[in-house]
C-alpha positions as CSV (number, residue, x, y, z in Angstrom):
1,M,41.1,15.1,-37.7
2,K,43.8,13.2,-35.8
3,W,40.4,11.3,-34.7
4,V,39.1,10.3,-37.4
5,K,42.3,9.2,-38.7
6,T,42.7,7.1,-36.2
7,L,39.2,5.5,-36.7
8,A,40.2,5.2,-40.3
9,L,43.3,3.4,-39.5
10,A,41.4,1.0,-36.7
11,T,38.5,0.2,-39.0
12,A,41.1,-0.5,-42.0
13,L,43.1,-2.9,-39.4
14,A,39.8,-4.5,-38.0
15,L,38.6,-5.1,-41.4
16,T,41.8,-6.7,-43.0
17,A,42.1,-8.9,-39.8
18,S,38.6,-10.1,-40.1
19,G,39.4,-10.7,-43.9
20,C,41.8,-13.1,-43.2
21,G,39.2,-15.8,-41.9
22,T,35.5,-16.8,-42.7
23,L,33.0,-13.6,-42.1
24,V,31.8,-14.0,-38.9
25,S,28.3,-15.4,-38.6
26,K,25.7,-16.4,-35.2
27,D,25.0,-19.2,-37.4
28,A,28.7,-20.9,-37.9
29,D,31.6,-21.0,-35.9
30,Y,34.2,-18.9,-36.9
31,E,37.4,-19.5,-38.2
32,G,40.3,-16.8,-38.7
33,S,41.6,-14.2,-36.2
34,I,40.5,-11.5,-34.0
35,T,41.9,-7.5,-33.2
36,F,43.4,-7.0,-30.3
37,S,45.3,-4.0,-29.1
38,L,46.9,-3.6,-26.1
39,A,48.4,-0.2,-24.8
40,L,52.4,-2.0,-24.0
41,G,54.3,-3.5,-25.6
42,P,54.9,-7.5,-26.2
43,D,56.9,-8.2,-23.1
44,S,54.5,-6.6,-20.9
45,H,52.4,-8.0,-18.4
46,H,49.5,-7.0,-20.5
47,A,50.5,-8.7,-23.4
48,A,51.0,-12.2,-20.7
49,G,46.7,-11.8,-20.4
50,A,46.8,-11.6,-24.2
51,Y,48.9,-14.6,-24.9
52,A,47.1,-16.6,-22.2
53,F,43.6,-15.2,-24.1
54,A,44.8,-16.7,-27.4
55,E,46.7,-19.9,-26.0
56,R,42.9,-21.1,-24.5
57,L,41.1,-19.8,-26.9
58,A,42.6,-21.9,-29.8
59,E,42.5,-24.8,-27.6
60,L,38.4,-24.5,-27.2
61,T,38.1,-23.6,-30.5
62,D,40.5,-26.8,-32.3
63,D,42.5,-23.8,-33.5
64,R,40.0,-21.9,-35.9
65,I,40.3,-18.6,-33.7
66,S,43.6,-16.9,-33.5
67,V,44.4,-13.3,-32.2
68,D,46.5,-10.8,-34.3
69,Y,48.1,-8.0,-31.5
70,Y,48.5,-4.3,-32.3
71,Y,51.1,-3.3,-29.4
72,N,52.1,0.0,-27.7
73,N,49.0,2.0,-28.4
74,A,49.4,1.2,-32.4
75,L,45.3,1.7,-32.7
76,G,44.9,4.6,-31.0
77,G,45.2,5.8,-27.8
78,E,43.3,4.1,-24.8
79,R,40.4,6.4,-25.1
80,E,40.3,6.3,-29.0
81,V,40.3,2.3,-28.0
82,V,37.2,2.0,-25.8
83,E,35.8,4.2,-28.5
84,G,36.9,2.1,-31.6
85,M,35.4,-1.0,-29.7
86,S,32.2,0.8,-28.7
87,I,31.7,1.1,-32.4
88,N,33.0,-1.8,-33.6
89,S,36.1,-0.6,-35.8
90,I,38.4,-2.4,-32.6
91,Q,37.7,-5.4,-32.0
92,M,39.3,-6.5,-28.5
93,G,41.7,-4.1,-26.3
94,M,42.8,-4.0,-22.8
95,A,42.8,-0.8,-21.7
96,S,43.3,1.5,-18.0
97,T,40.1,2.6,-16.3
98,G,41.2,6.2,-16.8
99,P,39.3,7.0,-20.2
100,M,36.1,4.9,-19.4
101,G,35.0,7.4,-16.9
102,G,34.3,9.7,-19.4
103,F,31.8,6.9,-20.5
104,V,30.1,5.7,-17.4
105,R,30.5,7.4,-14.2
106,S,30.7,4.8,-12.3
107,F,34.2,3.9,-13.1
108,M,35.5,7.2,-11.6
109,L,35.6,4.6,-8.2
110,F,38.8,3.5,-9.4
111,D,40.3,7.5,-9.2
112,M,39.5,6.9,-5.3
113,P,42.4,7.0,-3.2
114,Y,42.5,4.3,-0.1
115,I,39.4,2.4,-0.8
116,F,41.1,-0.6,-1.8
117,R,43.3,-2.3,1.1
118,D,45.1,-4.9,-0.8
119,L,44.7,-7.2,-3.7
120,D,42.7,-9.9,-1.9
121,H,40.1,-6.7,-1.5
122,V,40.8,-5.8,-4.6
123,Y,39.8,-8.9,-6.3
124,T,37.3,-9.5,-4.0
125,V,35.4,-6.5,-5.1
126,L,36.0,-7.3,-9.3
127,D,35.4,-10.6,-8.8
128,G,32.0,-10.2,-7.5
129,E,28.7,-8.7,-7.4
130,I,30.9,-4.9,-7.9
131,G,32.6,-6.5,-10.3
132,E,29.4,-7.8,-12.1
133,E,27.6,-4.4,-12.0
134,L,30.1,-2.4,-13.6
135,A,30.6,-4.7,-16.3
136,A,27.3,-5.1,-16.8
137,E,26.9,-1.3,-16.8
138,F,29.4,-0.6,-19.1
139,E,28.3,-2.7,-21.6
140,E,25.0,-1.5,-21.6
141,T,26.1,2.4,-21.9
142,A,29.5,2.0,-24.1
143,S,28.5,-1.1,-25.7
144,V,31.9,-2.8,-24.8
145,R,31.8,-6.2,-22.7
146,I,34.8,-6.7,-20.4
147,I,35.3,-10.7,-20.2
148,G,38.3,-9.9,-17.8
149,W,39.5,-7.9,-15.0
150,T,43.3,-7.6,-15.9
151,E,45.1,-4.9,-14.4
152,N,47.9,-1.9,-14.0
153,G,48.0,-2.5,-10.8
154,F,48.6,-0.3,-7.9
155,R,49.8,2.8,-8.2
156,Y,53.1,4.2,-6.2
157,E,54.7,8.0,-5.9
158,T,58.5,8.7,-7.2
159,N,59.8,12.6,-6.8
160,S,63.3,14.1,-7.4
161,V,63.1,16.4,-4.1
162,R,63.1,14.0,-1.2
163,P,61.9,10.7,0.5
164,I,58.4,11.0,1.1
165,R,56.6,9.2,4.5
166,T,53.7,11.6,5.1
167,P,51.5,14.0,3.2
168,E,53.1,17.2,5.1
169,D,56.9,15.6,2.9
170,L,54.7,16.2,-0.3
171,Q,54.5,20.2,0.7
172,G,55.2,22.2,-2.2
173,I,56.4,19.4,-4.7
174,K,55.0,19.8,-8.2
175,H,53.2,16.7,-8.5
176,R,52.1,15.4,-12.2
177,T,48.6,14.1,-12.6
178,Q,45.8,12.9,-15.1
179,E,43.8,14.9,-16.6
180,S,41.2,14.1,-13.6
181,A,39.0,16.0,-11.1
182,A,39.1,13.5,-8.7
183,Q,43.3,13.2,-9.3
184,I,44.3,16.6,-9.1
185,Q,41.9,17.3,-5.7
186,T,43.8,13.8,-4.3
187,W,47.5,15.0,-4.7
188,R,46.3,18.8,-3.4
189,A,44.6,17.3,-0.6
190,F,48.3,15.6,0.1
191,G,50.0,18.9,-0.1
192,T,51.6,19.2,-3.9
193,D,51.4,21.6,-6.5
194,A,49.3,19.1,-8.7
195,L,49.8,19.8,-12.5
196,P,47.8,18.0,-15.0
197,M,50.1,17.4,-17.8
198,A,49.4,14.4,-20.7
199,W,51.5,11.4,-20.2
200,P,53.9,12.0,-23.4
201,E,55.2,15.3,-21.5
202,V,56.4,13.3,-18.3
203,Y,59.3,12.2,-18.7
204,T,60.8,15.6,-20.2
205,G,59.0,17.6,-18.1
206,L,60.8,15.5,-15.0
207,Q,63.9,15.8,-17.0
208,Q,63.8,19.8,-17.1
209,G,62.0,19.8,-13.6
210,V,58.8,21.7,-15.1
211,I,57.7,18.7,-12.5
212,D,59.2,17.4,-9.4
213,S,56.9,14.1,-9.3
214,Q,54.7,11.4,-10.8
215,E,52.6,8.2,-10.1
216,N,52.6,4.9,-11.7
217,P,52.6,1.5,-11.6
218,I,55.5,0.0,-10.4
219,A,56.0,-2.0,-14.1
220,T,55.3,1.2,-15.5
221,I,57.6,3.8,-13.7
222,A,60.5,0.8,-14.7
223,D,59.2,0.2,-18.5
224,V,60.0,4.1,-18.9
225,N,63.0,4.1,-17.3
226,F,61.8,6.9,-14.5
227,Q,64.4,6.1,-12.4
228,E,66.7,8.3,-14.6
229,V,65.0,11.3,-13.4
230,Q,63.8,10.2,-10.1
231,D,65.5,9.5,-6.4
232,Y,62.8,8.0,-4.6
233,I,59.9,5.8,-4.8
234,A,57.0,5.8,-1.9
235,M,55.2,3.1,-0.8
236,T,51.9,5.1,-1.3
237,Q,50.1,2.1,-2.9
238,H,47.2,4.9,-3.1
239,V,44.6,4.2,-5.9
240,Y,44.5,0.4,-7.5
241,S,44.1,0.4,-11.2
242,P,42.5,-2.0,-13.7
243,A,43.1,-2.5,-17.2
244,P,40.1,-4.9,-18.0
245,M,40.3,-6.9,-21.2
246,M,37.3,-6.2,-23.3
247,I,35.7,-7.1,-26.9
248,S,33.2,-5.0,-28.6
249,S,29.6,-5.9,-28.1
250,R,28.7,-5.9,-31.6
251,Y,31.3,-8.2,-32.6
252,F,30.7,-10.3,-29.5
253,E,27.3,-11.3,-30.8
254,T,28.1,-12.1,-34.0
255,F,29.8,-15.3,-32.7
256,S,27.8,-18.2,-32.4
257,E,26.6,-19.7,-29.2
258,G,29.8,-21.7,-28.6
259,D,32.8,-19.5,-29.4
260,Q,30.7,-17.1,-26.9
261,E,31.0,-19.6,-24.4
262,A,35.1,-20.1,-25.5
263,I,35.6,-16.4,-25.9
264,L,34.1,-16.0,-22.4
265,A,36.3,-18.8,-20.9
266,A,39.8,-17.6,-22.6
267,G,38.8,-14.2,-20.9
268,E,38.5,-15.7,-17.3
269,Y,41.3,-17.9,-17.8
270,A,43.6,-15.1,-19.0
271,T,42.5,-12.9,-16.0
272,G,44.6,-15.5,-13.5
273,I,47.4,-15.7,-16.2
274,Q,47.6,-11.6,-16.3
275,R,47.3,-10.9,-12.9
276,E,50.0,-13.6,-11.8
277,A,52.2,-11.6,-14.3
278,S,51.5,-8.3,-13.0
279,A,53.2,-9.1,-9.4
280,E,55.8,-10.9,-11.2
281,A,56.6,-7.8,-13.1
282,E,55.9,-5.4,-10.1
283,A,58.4,-7.4,-7.9
284,A,61.1,-7.2,-11.3
285,A,60.3,-3.8,-11.6
286,L,60.8,-2.5,-8.1
287,Q,64.2,-4.3,-7.7
288,E,65.0,-3.1,-11.1
289,L,64.6,0.7,-9.8
290,L,66.4,-0.1,-6.7
291,D,69.7,-1.5,-8.3
292,A,69.3,1.3,-10.4
293,G,69.9,3.7,-7.4
294,M,66.3,4.7,-6.2
295,E,65.4,5.1,-2.7
296,Q,62.6,3.4,-1.2
297,T,60.1,4.6,1.7
298,E,57.4,3.2,3.3
299,I,54.7,5.9,4.4
300,D,52.1,6.4,7.3
301,R,49.3,5.0,5.8
302,E,47.2,6.2,8.6
303,A,48.2,10.0,7.4
304,F,47.8,9.4,4.3
305,E,44.6,7.6,4.2
306,E,43.2,11.0,6.6
307,A,44.2,13.5,4.2
308,A,42.5,11.5,1.2
309,Q,39.1,11.5,3.4
310,P,37.9,14.6,2.5
311,V,38.4,13.9,-1.5
312,I,36.3,10.1,-0.4
313,D,33.5,12.8,1.3
314,D,33.1,15.3,-1.9
315,W,32.7,12.4,-4.1
316,R,30.6,9.7,-2.6
317,E,27.6,11.3,-4.0
318,E,29.0,12.1,-7.3
319,I,29.9,7.9,-8.4
320,P,26.2,6.6,-8.3
321,R,24.8,3.4,-6.2
322,D,26.9,3.8,-2.8
323,L,29.7,2.3,-4.8
324,I,32.5,4.0,-2.8
325,D,30.9,2.8,0.8
326,R,29.8,-0.4,-0.7
327,V,33.6,-1.4,-1.6
328,I,34.8,-0.1,1.9
329,A,32.7,-2.5,3.7
330,T,33.6,-5.3,1.5
331,E,35.4,-7.5,3.4
332,A,38.0,-9.5,1.8
333,E,38.4,-12.9,0.9
334,P,41.3,-14.4,2.4
335,G,43.6,-15.8,-0.1
336,A,41.9,-14.0,-3.0
337,A,45.1,-12.7,-4.9
338,A,46.2,-16.2,-4.9
339,T,45.8,-17.9,-8.6
340,E,44.1,-21.2,-7.7
341,Q,46.0,-23.8,-9.2
342,E,43.3,-24.8,-11.5
343,G,43.1,-21.4,-13.3
344,T,46.1,-21.2,-14.5
345,S,47.1,-24.8,-15.4
């Protein structure tokens, strides 16, 4: 029933947004607005990418096409938003890759610990052959087109028990994971009592001591005020989480060829802006956490990578096309994480 209501709301909003302008037709340029779903709020690094997309799209279409934003999962959770784009009840959105593995198993790649070394490595992978391959597979399977590998960022562990430097420091800590077999296996390999828990329950769970620990991108940690219930942040950087910018394939195909090119160009432009905003948000959020009294610790990365190796070995055959080994073998292009001036001007 909840899913039916979510779809009904999403359909109504999408139709309302479409009704604000001329009916989309492949034979003519579109004039009107596009519905855009965001998991975070209007001041987030996600929104920075959405605003950049709209700005460039307006420039490229002489202000014919605008964007209507729906913040903080107003059109449904991330899984519902991806499903909505798949059936064309939601036109565009930005969502984490967490639920996307349920559509395409290849996206379980982003649950694998320590296969991405740094942002240069990440962007070399996602902006290259592997990123193109993943996007093509997702469009073919789910009818959702990825127009930019925007991001949540690397994820870090926080807890209220002790500073973490090695996996041994995590022994016995009650750690919240997402409902992912790979994540549960990873955190058990690190020594925690791994407990899957729905996101809306996490803050209360930490506050009441049901769990001691969680992991998220730094900007998210600060956004939900985990510093109020957590004392330590470990710079684990164990998993990288994209939050790709996407459009319903069925909706995209209704645009004229010129408007399609404009949408793709705007997505490429917005990706650089959003990544830059993500880096700035992470730096500001980390300082906010430290100012609030959290203690930051650097980890023994080699020890964590060694603990994670059995997880990678177990999933190597589960994730298709040798993707794990291909990612690990990819040589990072130096400076790939630096936004090129022409991409942001």
